[in-house]
N, CA and C of each residue as an Amber inpcrd file, in Angstrom:
protein
   708
-118.6140000 -30.4980000 -35.5530000-118.6860000 -31.7720000 -35.2370000
-118.8710000 -32.0460000 -33.7010000-118.0210000 -31.1820000 -33.0720000
-118.0110000 -31.0820000 -31.5840000-119.2330000 -30.8040000 -30.9370000
-119.9100000 -29.7620000 -31.6510000-121.2100000 -29.4140000 -31.2050000
-122.3440000 -30.4140000 -31.3980000-122.2800000 -31.0600000 -32.5450000
-123.1250000 -32.3120000 -32.8210000-122.9680000 -33.3420000 -31.8570000
-121.8010000 -33.6670000 -31.4570000-121.5160000 -34.6330000 -30.4620000
-122.0880000 -34.3320000 -29.2070000-122.0930000 -33.0770000 -28.6880000
-122.5710000 -32.8320000 -27.4280000-124.0060000 -32.7300000 -27.4200000
-124.6680000 -32.4650000 -28.5960000-126.0660000 -32.3950000 -28.6860000
-126.5180000 -33.9640000 -28.6740000-125.9510000 -34.9050000 -29.3130000
-126.1570000 -36.1920000 -29.2140000-126.0430000 -36.8560000 -27.8680000
-124.9770000 -36.3830000 -27.2660000-124.6030000 -36.9360000 -25.8810000
-125.7320000 -36.7200000 -24.9330000-126.4000000 -35.4950000 -24.9500000
-127.2430000 -35.1700000 -23.9330000-128.5620000 -35.8790000 -24.2760000
-128.8250000 -35.8700000 -25.5260000-130.0350000 -36.6960000 -25.9830000
-130.1580000 -38.0950000 -25.5280000-128.7370000 -38.7130000 -25.7780000
-128.6570000 -40.1440000 -25.3850000-128.7640000 -40.2810000 -23.9330000
-128.1420000 -39.2550000 -23.0480000-128.3220000 -39.4600000 -21.5150000
-129.7320000 -39.4200000 -21.1900000-130.5360000 -38.4130000 -21.8080000
-131.9890000 -38.2830000 -21.4070000-132.6620000 -39.6300000 -21.6940000
-132.3850000 -40.2150000 -22.8950000-133.0600000 -41.4110000 -23.2560000
-132.6410000 -42.6410000 -22.4150000-131.3720000 -42.6350000 -22.0070000
-130.9310000 -43.7180000 -21.0560000-131.5720000 -43.6000000 -19.5740000
-132.1750000 -42.6480000 -19.3950000-132.7590000 -42.3300000 -18.0620000
-134.3290000 -42.6360000 -18.0120000-134.7060000 -43.2060000 -19.2330000
-136.2260000 -43.3790000 -19.4650000-136.6520000 -44.4360000 -18.4170000
-138.0290000 -44.3290000 -18.2710000-138.7580000 -45.1530000 -17.3670000
-140.2470000 -45.2860000 -18.0010000-140.4300000 -46.5610000 -18.5130000
-141.6400000 -46.6900000 -19.2160000-142.9220000 -46.5910000 -18.3600000
-142.8050000 -46.9960000 -17.1380000-144.0300000 -46.9670000 -16.3900000
-144.2490000 -45.4590000 -15.9280000-143.3660000 -44.7290000 -15.6030000
-143.4040000 -43.2970000 -15.4190000-143.9530000 -42.5250000 -16.6130000
-143.3840000 -42.9760000 -17.6690000-143.7900000 -42.2700000 -19.1360000
-145.4000000 -42.4720000 -19.3020000-145.7960000 -43.5940000 -18.9900000
-147.2690000 -43.8050000 -19.0970000-148.2240000 -43.0030000 -18.1470000
-147.5710000 -42.8930000 -16.9940000-148.3520000 -41.8480000 -15.9960000
-148.2530000 -40.4970000 -16.5180000-147.0700000 -39.9870000 -16.8520000
-146.9770000 -38.6540000 -17.4840000-147.7850000 -38.3380000 -18.7140000
-147.8550000 -39.3850000 -19.5890000-148.6490000 -39.3130000 -20.7540000
-150.2450000 -38.9320000 -20.3350000-150.6500000 -39.6240000 -19.3850000
-151.9340000 -39.4610000 -18.7330000-152.0890000 -38.1390000 -18.1280000
-151.1330000 -37.7220000 -17.2450000-151.3120000 -36.5910000 -16.4850000
-151.1860000 -35.2640000 -17.2850000-150.2730000 -35.2870000 -18.2650000
-150.2550000 -34.2140000 -19.2450000-151.2570000 -34.1250000 -20.4900000
-152.2500000 -35.0180000 -20.3900000-153.2400000 -35.0960000 -21.4170000
-152.7510000 -35.1000000 -22.8640000-152.0930000 -36.2600000 -23.1340000
-151.4230000 -36.4240000 -24.5630000-152.4420000 -37.2310000 -25.5390000
-153.7480000 -37.5200000 -24.8950000-154.4330000 -38.2670000 -25.9270000
-155.0390000 -37.5290000 -27.1060000-155.7200000 -38.2870000 -27.8620000
-156.4290000 -37.5290000 -28.9980000-157.4700000 -36.4750000 -28.6340000
-157.3160000 -35.2860000 -29.1320000-158.2530000 -34.2920000 -28.8040000
-157.8920000 -33.5010000 -27.4560000-156.8370000 -34.0350000 -26.6480000
-156.4520000 -33.4790000 -25.4070000-155.4990000 -32.1910000 -25.8200000
-155.2340000 -31.3570000 -24.6960000-154.4790000 -30.1690000 -24.9500000
-152.8800000 -30.5640000 -25.2190000-152.4490000 -31.7930000 -24.7970000
-151.0260000 -32.1340000 -25.0540000-150.9480000 -33.2230000 -26.0450000
-152.0550000 -33.3960000 -27.0170000-152.1940000 -34.3870000 -27.9620000
-150.8290000 -34.5430000 -28.6120000-150.4090000 -35.8240000 -28.6680000
-149.0240000 -36.2260000 -29.4990000-147.7950000 -35.7990000 -28.8350000
-147.8200000 -35.3830000 -27.5910000-146.5690000 -35.0020000 -26.8430000
-146.0660000 -36.4200000 -26.4170000-144.7170000 -36.5670000 -26.5450000
-144.1210000 -37.7890000 -26.1710000-143.2630000 -37.7570000 -24.7980000
-143.6280000 -38.5090000 -23.8280000-142.8190000 -38.4990000 -22.5160000
-142.0300000 -39.8890000 -22.6000000-140.8550000 -39.8970000 -21.9740000
-140.2420000 -41.1540000 -21.7660000-139.8920000 -41.4970000 -20.3030000
-140.4910000 -40.6550000 -19.4920000-140.4400000 -40.9900000 -17.8840000
-139.1170000 -40.3940000 -17.1770000-138.5120000 -39.5300000 -17.7490000
-137.2790000 -38.9320000 -17.0100000-137.7750000 -38.2800000 -15.6650000
-137.1450000 -38.6640000 -14.5150000-137.6920000 -37.9640000 -13.4150000
-136.7660000 -36.6410000 -13.0590000-137.3070000 -35.8770000 -12.3000000
-136.7710000 -34.5180000 -12.0980000-135.3630000 -34.5350000 -11.5910000
-135.0240000 -35.5110000 -10.7650000-133.6600000 -35.5470000 -10.2250000
-132.5720000 -35.7640000 -11.2740000-132.9420000 -36.8280000 -12.1630000
-132.1840000 -37.0720000 -13.2130000-132.0140000 -35.9370000 -14.0370000
-133.1420000 -35.2740000 -14.4650000-133.0120000 -34.3080000 -15.3300000
-132.0780000 -33.1340000 -14.8940000-132.2940000 -32.8140000 -13.5280000
-131.3820000 -31.8430000 -12.9400000-129.7970000 -32.1180000 -13.1610000
-129.6030000 -33.3590000 -12.9530000-128.0660000 -33.8240000 -13.0330000
-127.6170000 -33.6340000 -14.4170000-128.4910000 -33.9870000 -15.5090000
-128.2170000 -33.9360000 -16.9150000-128.0620000 -32.4590000 -17.2930000
-128.9100000 -31.4510000 -16.6570000-128.8590000 -30.1570000 -17.0350000
-127.4840000 -29.4240000 -16.4540000-127.2280000 -29.9110000 -15.2250000
-125.9990000 -29.2930000 -14.7890000-124.7690000 -29.8620000 -15.5340000
-124.7380000 -31.0810000 -15.8590000-123.6220000 -31.7690000 -16.8020000
-123.5400000 -31.1050000 -18.0760000-124.5870000 -30.4780000 -18.6780000
-124.4660000 -29.9100000 -19.9130000-124.8740000 -28.4570000 -19.8070000
-124.5610000 -27.8430000 -18.7980000-124.9580000 -26.3790000 -18.5740000
-124.1590000 -25.5260000 -19.4150000-123.2120000 -25.8730000 -20.2020000
-122.5480000 -24.9130000 -21.1720000-122.8080000 -25.3100000 -22.5490000
-123.8000000 -26.1780000 -22.8100000-124.3490000 -26.4230000 -24.1120000
-124.6840000 -25.0870000 -25.0170000-124.1280000 -25.0670000 -26.1860000
-124.2730000 -23.9550000 -27.0900000-125.7890000 -23.6210000 -27.3270000
-126.0080000 -22.1870000 -27.5400000-127.3790000 -21.8560000 -27.7760000
-128.0310000 -22.6390000 -29.1230000-127.0760000 -22.8170000 -29.9550000
-127.5460000 -23.6000000 -31.3190000-128.0390000 -24.9460000 -30.9340000
-127.3130000 -25.7400000 -30.0400000-127.6520000 -27.1240000 -29.6720000
-128.9100000 -26.9110000 -28.7190000-128.9970000 -25.9780000 -27.8630000
-130.2120000 -25.8520000 -27.0470000-131.4160000 -25.6410000 -27.8940000
-131.2980000 -24.8160000 -28.8340000-132.5480000 -24.5900000 -29.7420000
-132.8110000 -25.8990000 -30.3660000-131.9300000 -26.8580000 -30.8300000
-132.2230000 -28.0660000 -31.5680000-132.8070000 -28.9260000 -30.4260000
-132.3230000 -28.8100000 -29.1540000-132.8890000 -29.6560000 -28.1250000
-134.3590000 -29.3860000 -27.7240000-134.6760000 -28.0170000 -27.9420000
-135.9090000 -27.5460000 -27.6870000-137.0040000 -27.9330000 -28.7550000
-136.4380000 -28.2060000 -30.0040000-137.2070000 -28.6640000 -31.0400000
-137.4710000 -30.1620000 -31.0220000-136.8660000 -30.8980000 -30.0090000
-137.1380000 -32.3630000 -30.0020000-138.3490000 -32.7850000 -29.6570000
-138.9040000 -33.9030000 -30.2370000-140.1690000 -34.4210000 -30.1150000
-140.4000000 -34.8990000 -28.7440000-139.3900000 -35.1880000 -28.0010000
-139.5120000 -35.7950000 -26.5600000-139.6180000 -34.6380000 -25.5540000
-140.5670000 -34.6130000 -24.6680000-141.0230000 -33.6460000 -23.8040000
-139.7320000 -33.4100000 -22.9680000-139.1290000 -34.4140000 -22.4020000
-138.0930000 -34.2620000 -21.4860000-136.8270000 -33.5890000 -22.0220000
-136.5970000 -33.7260000 -23.3270000-135.5080000 -32.9650000 -24.0260000
-135.9190000 -31.4020000 -24.0320000-137.1710000 -31.1520000 -24.2570000
-137.5230000 -29.6810000 -24.3990000-137.5080000 -29.2700000 -23.0420000
-137.8990000 -29.9800000 -21.9150000-137.9340000 -29.4220000 -20.5340000
-136.3320000 -29.1240000 -20.1500000-135.5760000 -30.1700000 -20.4630000
-134.1740000 -30.0740000 -20.1540000-133.3910000 -28.8420000 -20.8360000
-133.7730000 -28.5350000 -22.0110000-133.2980000 -27.6690000 -22.8660000
-133.8090000 -26.1800000 -22.0890000-134.8600000 -26.0450000 -21.6860000
-135.3960000 -24.8690000 -20.9650000-134.5920000 -24.7080000 -19.6570000
-134.6060000 -25.8320000 -18.8820000-133.7140000 -25.6670000 -17.6670000
-132.2750000 -25.1350000 -17.8470000-131.6490000 -25.5750000 -18.9180000
-130.2950000 -24.9620000 -19.0480000-130.4110000 -23.5490000 -19.6470000
-131.3290000 -23.2240000 -20.4390000-131.5560000 -21.7990000 -20.9170000
-131.8200000 -20.8340000 -19.7630000-132.5670000 -21.2010000 -18.8740000
-133.0570000 -20.5700000 -17.6030000-131.6570000 -20.0800000 -16.8880000
-130.8720000 -21.3170000 -16.6090000-129.5850000 -21.1250000 -15.9520000
-128.7110000 -20.1520000 -16.7960000-128.4990000 -20.4050000 -18.0800000
-127.5340000 -19.4660000 -18.7990000-128.0930000 -18.1490000 -18.7820000
-129.4830000 -17.8610000 -18.8820000-129.9970000 -16.5530000 -18.9620000
-129.6740000 -15.8090000 -17.4960000-129.8210000 -16.6020000 -16.5220000
-129.5640000 -15.9690000 -15.3250000-128.1600000 -15.4040000 -15.0190000
-127.2810000 -16.2790000 -15.5320000-125.8080000 -16.0260000 -15.3670000
-125.3430000 -15.1350000 -16.4540000-126.1560000 -14.7100000 -17.4810000
-125.5070000 -14.1120000 -18.8000000-125.5060000 -12.6850000 -18.5340000
-124.7600000 -12.0530000 -19.4680000-124.7260000 -10.5430000 -19.6310000
-125.9690000 -10.1360000 -20.5220000-126.0280000  -8.8230000 -20.7990000
-127.1270000  -8.3090000 -21.4030000-127.3570000  -8.7900000 -22.7630000
-126.2450000  -9.0200000 -23.5250000-126.1460000  -9.6360000 -24.8360000
-126.7060000 -11.0530000 -24.7550000-126.2410000 -11.8170000 -23.8640000
-126.6170000 -13.3160000 -23.8340000-128.0850000 -13.4250000 -23.4490000
-128.5280000 -12.4030000 -22.5390000-129.9660000 -12.5550000 -22.1470000
-130.8970000 -12.1440000 -23.4400000-130.2540000 -11.2770000 -24.1410000
-131.3280000 -10.9320000 -25.3690000-131.2490000 -12.0660000 -26.3140000
-130.1610000 -12.6610000 -26.4960000-130.0950000 -13.9570000 -27.4530000
-131.0300000 -14.9740000 -26.8930000-131.0460000 -15.1660000 -25.6510000
-131.8130000 -16.3570000 -25.1160000-133.4810000 -15.7850000 -25.1890000
-133.6610000 -14.5930000 -24.9580000-135.1120000 -14.1780000 -24.9580000
-135.5180000 -14.2210000 -26.4570000-134.7040000 -13.9120000 -27.5100000
-135.1280000 -14.0610000 -28.7440000-135.2800000 -15.4830000 -29.2790000
-134.3300000 -16.4490000 -28.7660000-134.3910000 -17.7840000 -29.0520000
-135.7850000 -18.3620000 -28.6340000-136.1410000 -17.9040000 -27.3320000
-137.3560000 -18.3440000 -26.6790000-138.4760000 -17.9190000 -27.6560000
-138.6930000 -16.8040000 -27.9570000-139.8540000 -16.2590000 -28.7600000
-139.8680000 -16.9290000 -30.0780000-138.9310000 -17.2380000 -30.7000000
-139.0740000 -18.0020000 -32.0850000-139.2150000 -19.2860000 -31.9320000
-139.2220000 -19.9550000 -30.8240000-139.6560000 -21.3860000 -30.4960000
-140.7640000 -21.5960000 -29.5940000-141.7040000 -20.5530000 -29.6120000
-142.8390000 -20.7520000 -28.6070000-143.5980000 -21.9680000 -28.8730000
-143.7110000 -22.4840000 -30.2780000-144.5560000 -23.5060000 -30.6000000
-143.9450000 -24.8480000 -29.9810000-142.7050000 -24.8970000 -29.5990000
-142.2960000 -25.9180000 -28.8790000-142.2500000 -26.0070000 -27.3250000
-142.6390000 -24.7350000 -26.8340000-142.9770000 -24.6080000 -25.3640000
-144.3890000 -24.9110000 -25.2700000-144.7830000 -26.2200000 -25.3580000
-146.3010000 -26.6060000 -25.7600000-146.9300000 -27.3670000 -24.6600000
-146.5480000 -27.2250000 -23.4960000-147.2560000 -27.8260000 -22.3400000
-147.1440000 -26.9250000 -21.1650000-148.1080000 -26.9230000 -20.2420000
-148.1670000 -25.8730000 -19.1300000-146.8450000 -25.9000000 -18.2950000
-146.3560000 -27.2000000 -18.1140000-144.9690000 -27.2510000 -17.2240000
-144.0400000 -26.4920000 -17.9250000-143.8640000 -26.6520000 -19.2190000
-142.8010000 -25.8960000 -20.0170000-142.8740000 -24.3660000 -19.8580000
-144.1370000 -23.9720000 -19.9420000-144.4030000 -22.5680000 -19.8640000
-144.1570000 -22.0220000 -18.5430000-144.5670000 -22.7530000 -17.4750000
-144.6860000 -22.2770000 -16.1280000-143.1140000 -22.2880000 -15.5620000
-142.3600000 -23.1120000 -15.9540000-140.9580000 -23.0820000 -15.3870000
-140.1180000 -22.0200000 -16.0640000-140.4900000 -21.4250000 -17.3190000
-139.5980000 -20.7060000 -17.9780000-139.9820000 -19.2270000 -18.3410000
-141.2480000 -19.0420000 -18.5140000-141.7460000 -17.8430000 -19.1690000
-141.3980000 -16.5630000 -18.3030000-141.7750000 -16.5960000 -17.0390000
-141.4470000 -15.4850000 -16.1820000-140.0170000 -15.2940000 -16.0250000
-139.2730000 -16.4160000 -15.9870000-137.8720000 -16.2140000 -15.6820000
-137.1000000 -15.7670000 -16.8890000-137.5070000 -15.9330000 -18.0420000
-136.8250000 -15.3920000 -19.2240000-137.6130000 -14.2300000 -19.7540000
-138.9140000 -14.4450000 -20.2760000-139.6420000 -13.3900000 -20.9810000
-139.9060000 -12.3230000 -19.9410000-140.5580000 -12.7180000 -18.7710000
-140.8090000 -11.6570000 -17.7940000-139.6480000 -10.7430000 -17.3210000
-138.6080000 -11.4830000 -17.0250000-137.4440000 -11.0030000 -16.4240000
-136.9010000  -9.9690000 -17.4400000-136.7890000 -10.5200000 -18.7980000
-136.2600000  -9.4970000 -19.7580000-137.0250000  -8.2670000 -19.9940000
-138.2720000  -8.3730000 -19.8970000-139.2340000  -7.1180000 -20.1850000
-139.2950000  -6.3380000 -18.8690000-138.7210000  -6.5860000 -17.8350000
-138.8990000  -5.8440000 -16.5990000-138.8340000  -4.3700000 -16.8210000
-137.6990000  -3.8550000 -17.7170000-137.3660000  -2.6950000 -17.9120000
-137.4640000  -2.1850000 -19.3100000-138.5250000  -2.7930000 -19.9530000
-138.6620000  -2.6780000 -21.4100000-140.0910000  -2.6020000 -21.6080000
-140.7190000  -2.1000000 -22.8530000-142.0580000  -2.0480000 -23.1700000
-142.6370000  -3.4840000 -23.2970000-143.8000000  -3.6220000 -23.0030000
-144.4060000  -5.0860000 -22.8310000-145.3780000  -5.3530000 -23.9060000
-145.3880000  -4.6130000 -24.9110000-146.5280000  -4.8050000 -25.9200000
-146.4750000  -6.2800000 -26.5050000-145.3740000  -6.8860000 -26.5080000
-145.3300000  -8.3670000 -27.0120000-146.3110000  -9.0850000 -26.1090000
-146.4650000  -9.0490000 -24.8960000-147.3900000  -9.8330000 -24.0150000
-148.7060000  -9.7120000 -24.3660000-149.1520000  -8.4760000 -24.8150000
-150.5550000  -8.2620000 -25.3980000-150.6810000  -8.9200000 -26.5650000
-149.7710000  -8.9030000 -27.5350000-149.7740000  -9.6520000 -28.7790000
-149.9740000 -11.0370000 -28.4380000-149.0690000 -11.6080000 -27.5210000
-149.3590000 -13.1040000 -27.2750000-150.8070000 -13.4240000 -26.6140000
-151.1170000 -12.4630000 -25.6660000-152.5880000 -12.7950000 -25.2460000
-153.6690000 -12.8540000 -25.9640000-153.4780000 -12.3620000 -27.4240000
-154.6400000 -12.3890000 -28.4410000-154.2190000 -13.5400000 -29.4100000
-153.3490000 -14.3810000 -29.1200000-152.9710000 -15.3700000 -30.0910000
-153.9430000 -16.5550000 -29.9580000-154.0330000 -17.2290000 -31.1040000
-154.9790000 -18.3370000 -31.1540000-154.2980000 -19.6640000 -30.4180000
-152.9270000 -19.5940000 -30.3570000-152.2400000 -20.7200000 -29.5870000
-152.4760000 -20.5420000 -28.0930000-152.8410000 -21.6570000 -27.4800000
-153.2050000 -21.5350000 -25.9810000-151.8680000 -21.3130000 -25.2100000
-150.6670000 -21.8400000 -25.6310000-149.4660000 -21.6510000 -24.8800000
-148.8570000 -20.2560000 -25.0930000-149.0550000 -19.6100000 -26.2090000
-148.8020000 -18.2600000 -26.2110000-149.5370000 -17.4430000 -25.3240000
-150.7560000 -17.7570000 -25.2780000-151.6660000 -16.9840000 -24.2990000
-151.2540000 -17.2870000 -22.8890000-150.8680000 -18.6120000 -22.5060000
-150.4190000 -18.8220000 -21.1780000-149.0810000 -18.0280000 -20.7690000
-148.2110000 -18.0340000 -21.9020000-147.0200000 -17.2890000 -21.6640000
-147.2110000 -15.9850000 -21.4100000-148.1480000 -15.3160000 -22.0370000
-148.5760000 -13.8670000 -21.7340000-148.8760000 -13.4910000 -20.3710000
-149.6930000 -14.4200000 -19.7100000-150.0840000 -14.1410000 -18.3910000
-149.0140000 -14.5170000 -17.4570000-148.5010000 -15.8100000 -17.5570000
-147.4560000 -16.3770000 -16.4850000-146.1630000 -15.4810000 -16.6140000
-145.8660000 -14.9320000 -17.7120000-144.5480000 -14.0190000 -17.8460000
-144.8090000 -12.8500000 -16.7020000-145.9530000 -12.3880000 -16.5530000
-146.1140000 -11.3040000 -15.7080000-145.7960000 -11.6120000 -14.2740000
-145.7910000 -12.8470000 -13.8960000-145.4100000 -13.4160000 -12.5920000
-144.0490000 -12.5760000 -12.0610000-143.1150000 -12.3500000 -12.9840000
-141.9650000 -11.5360000 -12.7540000-142.2340000 -10.1930000 -12.2920000
-143.1770000  -9.5290000 -12.9260000-143.6050000  -8.2470000 -12.6170000
-144.3140000  -8.2250000 -11.2090000-145.0780000  -9.2120000 -10.8720000
-145.7660000  -9.3370000  -9.7250000-144.6320000  -9.5380000  -8.6220000
-143.7120000 -10.2090000  -8.7570000-142.5530000 -10.5080000  -7.7000000
-141.9170000  -9.1870000  -7.4640000-141.9700000  -8.1490000  -8.4220000
-141.4210000  -6.8060000  -8.0830000-142.5430000  -5.8730000  -7.7690000
-143.6910000  -6.3620000  -7.3670000-144.8320000  -5.4770000  -6.9770000
-145.3930000  -4.5000000  -8.0230000-145.2880000  -5.0150000  -9.4290000
-145.9480000  -4.4350000 -10.3940000-147.2110000  -5.1900000 -10.7760000
-148.2860000  -4.6840000 -10.9480000-149.5220000  -5.3760000 -11.1290000
-150.2740000  -4.9900000 -12.2290000-149.9230000  -3.8980000 -12.9950000
-150.7590000  -3.3470000 -13.8830000-150.9200000  -4.1470000 -15.1450000
-149.8190000  -4.7610000 -15.6650000-149.8310000  -5.5050000 -16.8870000
-150.6780000  -6.8740000 -16.5870000-150.3530000  -7.4190000 -15.3860000
-151.1440000  -8.6840000 -15.0810000-152.6080000  -8.5800000 -15.1870000
-153.0510000  -7.4520000 -14.5790000-154.3720000  -7.0300000 -14.4820000
-155.1850000  -6.6600000 -15.9330000-154.3030000  -6.0270000 -16.6400000
-154.8130000  -5.7770000 -17.9840000-154.9050000  -7.0560000 -18.9350000
-154.0120000  -7.9820000 -18.8880000-154.0390000  -9.1690000 -19.6230000
-154.9770000 -10.1360000 -19.0910000-155.1530000 -10.0860000 -17.7140000
-156.1850000 -10.8130000 -17.0420000-157.5680000 -10.4140000 -17.5770000
-157.8470000  -9.2220000 -17.7860000-158.9640000  -8.6710000 -18.4320000
-159.2100000  -9.1030000 -19.9010000-158.2140000  -9.1840000 -20.6260000
-158.2090000  -9.7260000 -21.9780000-158.5460000 -11.1490000 -22.0020000
-158.0740000 -11.8400000 -21.0540000-158.2530000 -13.2920000 -20.8810000
-159.3840000 -13.6830000 -20.1340000-160.2180000 -12.9830000 -19.6970000
-161.2070000 -13.2070000 -18.5360000-162.3190000 -14.1330000 -19.1750000
-162.4730000 -13.9200000 -20.6150000-163.4520000 -14.7360000 -21.2830000
-162.9350000 -15.8730000 -22.1720000-161.5470000 -16.1740000 -21.8120000
-160.9400000 -17.1800000 -22.6110000-161.7000000 -18.6040000 -22.3930000
-161.7900000 -19.2890000 -23.5090000-162.4600000 -20.6280000 -23.3390000
-161.6580000 -21.7670000 -22.8570000-160.3390000 -21.6360000 -22.6330000
-159.5820000 -22.8620000 -22.2390000-159.2910000 -22.8630000 -20.8130000
-159.5590000 -24.1140000 -20.2700000-159.3280000 -24.3760000 -18.9000000
-157.8430000 -23.8690000 -18.2990000-156.9220000 -24.1420000 -19.2010000
-155.5980000 -23.9230000 -18.8340000-155.2760000 -22.4350000 -18.6190000
-155.9980000 -21.5700000 -19.3740000-155.9860000 -20.1140000 -19.1360000
-156.7140000 -19.8240000 -17.9680000-157.7920000 -20.2930000 -17.6500000
-158.5990000 -20.0320000 -16.4340000-157.6670000 -20.1930000 -15.2300000
-157.0480000 -21.3500000 -15.2610000-156.0530000 -21.6050000 -14.1310000
-154.9690000 -20.6360000 -13.9180000-154.2950000 -20.3570000 -15.1030000
-153.2070000 -19.3550000 -15.0110000-153.6420000 -18.0870000 -14.6450000
-154.7900000 -17.5280000 -15.2130000-155.1590000 -16.1560000 -14.8060000
-155.4710000 -16.1980000 -13.1810000-156.2380000 -17.1940000 -12.8500000
-156.5730000 -17.2970000 -11.4040000-155.3900000 -17.4430000 -10.4280000
-154.4320000 -18.1230000 -10.8930000-153.1190000 -18.2280000 -10.1190000
-152.3980000 -16.7630000 -10.0190000-152.2890000 -16.0800000 -11.0850000
-151.6110000 -14.7450000 -11.1230000-152.4530000 -13.7540000 -10.3570000
-153.8320000 -13.8000000 -10.3870000-154.5580000 -12.8530000  -9.3360000
-154.4560000 -13.3460000  -8.0500000-154.1860000 -14.4740000  -7.6790000
-154.0010000 -14.8760000  -6.2600000-152.6050000 -14.3670000  -5.8750000
-151.7030000 -14.4870000  -6.8240000-150.2150000 -14.0500000  -6.4270000
-150.3120000 -12.4670000  -6.1390000-151.1300000 -11.6770000  -6.9340000
-151.2450000 -10.3080000  -6.5760000-151.9080000 -10.1630000  -5.2370000
-153.0080000 -10.8520000  -4.9370000-153.5600000 -10.8470000  -3.6600000
-152.6670000 -11.0810000  -2.3610000-151.5350000 -11.8490000  -2.6660000
-150.7040000 -12.2420000  -1.6010000-149.8110000 -10.9310000  -1.1670000
-149.6580000  -9.9360000  -2.2370000-148.9250000  -8.7940000  -1.9610000
-149.7100000  -7.5340000  -1.9040000-150.8890000  -7.6630000  -2.5170000
-151.7900000  -6.3950000  -2.3430000-153.1880000  -7.0250000  -2.5780000
-153.8580000  -7.0630000  -1.5220000-155.1160000  -7.8220000  -1.4360000
-156.2150000  -6.8120000  -2.0190000-156.0410000  -5.5340000  -1.9050000
-156.9020000  -4.4310000  -2.3810000-156.8480000  -4.4910000  -3.9500000
-155.8430000  -4.6000000  -4.4380000-155.6980000  -4.6470000  -6.0020000
-156.5240000  -6.0070000  -6.5070000-156.1340000  -7.0890000  -5.8590000
-156.9430000  -8.2970000  -6.3080000-158.5400000  -8.0750000  -6.0780000
-158.7920000  -7.7290000  -4.9900000-160.2970000  -7.5610000  -4.8810000
-161.0210000  -6.3820000  -5.6350000-160.0970000  -5.5870000  -5.9210000
-160.8080000  -4.5080000  -6.9230000-161.1490000  -5.0930000  -8.1550000
-160.2790000  -5.9310000  -8.7320000-160.4750000  -6.6050000  -9.9640000
-161.5930000  -7.5890000  -9.9560000-161.6010000  -8.3050000  -8.8620000
-162.7740000  -9.4260000  -8.6300000-164.1820000  -8.7410000  -8.4110000
-164.0940000  -7.5790000  -7.7740000-165.3190000  -6.9920000  -7.4700000
-165.9990000  -6.4530000  -8.9190000-164.9440000  -6.1060000  -9.8970000
-165.5040000  -5.6400000 -11.2300000-165.8580000  -6.9000000 -12.1710000
-165.0020000  -7.9630000 -12.0380000-165.1720000  -9.0640000 -12.9550000
-165.4680000 -10.4880000 -12.5520000-165.7930000 -10.6510000 -11.3020000
-166.0760000 -12.0350000 -10.6940000-167.2580000 -12.6160000 -11.3560000
-168.2870000 -11.6980000 -11.8430000-169.3890000 -12.3620000 -12.5180000
-169.2040000 -12.8290000 -13.8720000-168.1270000 -12.3170000 -14.5550000
-167.7450000 -12.7450000 -15.8440000-166.8290000 -13.7090000 -15.7810000
-166.0110000 -14.0650000 -14.7660000-164.8880000 -15.0890000 -14.7130000
-165.5150000 -16.4510000 -14.7320000-164.6950000 -17.3500000 -15.4950000
-165.1210000 -18.7330000 -15.4460000-165.0420000 -19.2750000 -14.0160000
-165.6290000 -20.2530000 -13.4470000-165.7390000 -20.7000000 -12.2490000
-164.2730000 -21.0950000 -11.8680000-163.5260000 -21.9010000 -12.6030000
-162.2610000 -22.4670000 -12.3790000-161.2550000 -21.1610000 -12.1570000
-161.3320000 -20.0940000 -12.9190000-160.4340000 -18.8740000 -12.7220000
-160.7130000 -18.2690000 -11.3710000-162.0710000 -18.2780000 -11.1370000
-162.3030000 -17.5490000  -9.8930000-161.8890000 -18.2720000  -8.5730000
-162.2330000 -19.5470000  -8.6470000-161.8230000 -20.4640000  -7.6090000
-160.3740000 -20.4490000  -7.3600000-159.4580000 -20.3170000  -8.3660000
-157.9580000 -20.2620000  -8.1670000-157.6370000 -18.9100000  -7.6130000
-158.4250000 -17.8930000  -8.0790000-158.1480000 -16.5370000  -7.4560000
-158.3790000 -16.2660000  -6.0780000-159.4300000 -16.9120000  -5.6400000
-159.9750000 -16.6750000  -4.2790000-159.5020000 -17.9250000  -3.2040000
-158.6020000 -18.7740000  -3.6940000-158.2230000 -19.9490000  -2.9860000
-157.7200000 -19.6870000  -1.5330000-157.1660000 -18.4810000  -1.1330000
-156.5490000 -18.2950000  -0.1010000-157.6840000 -17.3850000   0.8680000
-158.7800000 -17.1240000   0.3670000-159.7210000 -16.1980000   1.0510000
-160.4110000 -17.0360000   2.2040000-160.7760000 -16.3880000   3.1340000
-161.7600000 -17.1570000   4.2680000-163.0130000 -17.6740000   3.5810000
-163.6380000 -18.4770000   4.3110000-164.8540000 -19.0910000   3.7620000
-165.9930000 -18.1250000   3.3640000-166.2870000 -17.1360000   4.1790000
-167.3440000 -16.2820000   3.8730000-167.1080000 -15.3550000   2.6050000
-165.7750000 -15.0410000   2.5280000-165.4420000 -14.2380000   1.3620000
-165.4810000 -15.0240000  -0.0470000-164.9610000 -16.3930000   0.1930000
-165.1140000 -17.1980000  -0.8780000-166.4130000 -17.3980000  -1.4570000
-167.5340000 -17.5260000  -0.3780000-168.8780000 -17.7500000  -0.7800000
-169.3410000 -16.4920000  -1.3810000-169.0460000 -15.3460000  -1.0070000
-169.4970000 -14.0880000  -1.5030000-169.1580000 -13.9600000  -2.9410000
-167.8350000 -14.2110000  -3.3300000-167.5930000 -14.1880000  -4.6720000
-168.0840000 -15.1950000  -5.5010000-168.1340000 -16.4020000  -5.0840000
-168.7820000 -17.4440000  -5.9370000-170.2300000 -17.2750000  -6.3380000
-171.0070000 -16.4090000  -5.6800000-172.3020000 -16.1390000  -5.8200000
-172.3670000 -15.3090000  -7.0960000-173.1630000 -15.7410000  -8.1320000
-173.3230000 -14.9030000  -9.3040000-174.3490000 -13.7930000  -9.0310000
């Protein structure tokens, strides 16, 4: 009963911070219309500041309640759940980290917009796999679900932060012909992050694949290059 009360309390606080005008703006920004990538997602207009306050207040919410919150139809409920999970993961021991990692994986279908993926995947999935086999990411990269594929590449940001580039480059090769714009942006972003740390590695990949890459992916990857180099790579 106590757990259910805590869950109801955090949902109520999130709803009380709703802003109708901001919600309308977020619905447009995150493409929630018919046929768009966020079709059917519900925003209530919770701003980031209020969300952080609520997340801190309920930082000790149980994993059971966090899993329920992550399944909520309201986007800000899912986002808040992920914020708390990230914090608990960071502070947890090995057992707690494994539980949160497994919770994350069995709820991927609820991590269903790019902001949810981008704030969480590398901090939980990527971090957990730092010292483990990474076969899972290759499986996700072949998924029909765009969010699973985005998780596969964004999770490798944690490896990049530790100057490990191999898996990012391999998954980028798998996704180089992906049809979804959100994957183009994610792959290009990760290639750019590699370039910040090891430009030779990024350019080696680009020299081999730039003619195959969608233009958006390539533009993201070469964003920090000088004009002449950008022109060189953008030529087919």
